Steps between C-alpha positions, in 0.01 A plus 500: 500500500286567200421416140610637163274468195689384188417427135472125414476334165269203513404188304133431529383154379162413352348450831617835641774378706778763545858427497760767557777505238702822578489760780645847477755510784856517573713809571448673160127390462583238231278208405593181699399160379290274733688170474232295679173531681498260777153549641207750490243531756258757675697623794563802698821697501572549869770750420302716265166465661307386185319200370535359154642213296855430599737344256814336626743582228853445414666797306842559337641827641848576355566125438398407857182300571278648775161392647248767529138530587306680224144609586194553250280739702201553267729519191746741666830309562726564790799365688581549862750756595708617805363848437177649609386544137151462390 
């Protein structure tokens, strides 16, 4: 298991709170809409071996809703993968 760094489009409010709106993912590397952010908290990724802010998100991939964990690791964003990418 590993992690894959991905581009993320964010909304940042007046207080500096970050909310992911789109992630670049999918088979063709297209922008995928983040439908909902359920929770965000500082947490370790046990799969990728990193610590950051974990966002529990619901994304719309090809018309199907999926839950993902999106991590903000010092303004570098990643998702957990089954590969050994870093």
